[in-house]
C-alpha positions, 0 to 999 in steps of 0.5 A: 698178740704174737703168733696167736699168743696174747702179749703183755699189755699195759694201761696207763692211768693219766692225770695222776700227780707224779708221786709214789702211789701204792696199789692194792687190789680187792675183788674188781677194784684197784685202790691207790693211796698216795704216799705221804698224802691223804690222796686216795683213789678207787679204780674199777677193773672190768672183766677184760682187765681194763681199768676204769676212771679213777675216783675219790671215795666220798669218805675222808682218808684216815690220815697221811698214807704210808702203806696200803695192803690187801688181804683177801677181801680186806684192805688195810692202811698204815696211816696218820702217824706211822703207828695207826693201822686202819681197815677199810669197810667196803660194800659189795661193790668195793666202795669204801664206806669208812676207815676204822682204826684196828691197831695202834702201835704207839709203843713202836719207835721207828727211826724211818717209815715202817713197812706194813706187809702180810703173809695172808694170815697176819699183818706184819709191821716192820719197825726200822731202828736207827742203830740198824736192824728192825723189830717185827710186830705180828698182828694176827688177822681175825674174821672181825679185826686184828688180834693181839700184836706180838713182838718178834725181835728187839 
């Protein structure tokens, strides 16, 4: 605190392997997926913002993680072979109960790792192309899953 104004604070999670971890927050839980690995951790977030101890959920990862995205109270992962999108089924405490495949973009052919983004109403799968540029797949979110993907650009 400086002059009565709270300052920024940083909390370090120690003991994690030193590679890229992708974060996503749903409710009061921080989810961490390790890029290019099946490692996945959940970290409780206390009301004061402090982080609890990272733990591995009791369910297996859907495959190798490439992206992790939170949309409202939902958690999605781009995993396995660059083309599969999974949704985590969470209980009321944020515990991952299972991963469910919700989209297979096997018709995509990225030249490098694609990106999974969101605008809050859809998942956006950006597919880099070797000749430059990219294609964008738009996957509308429905209350129970994902709607029909549409392709924007070629």
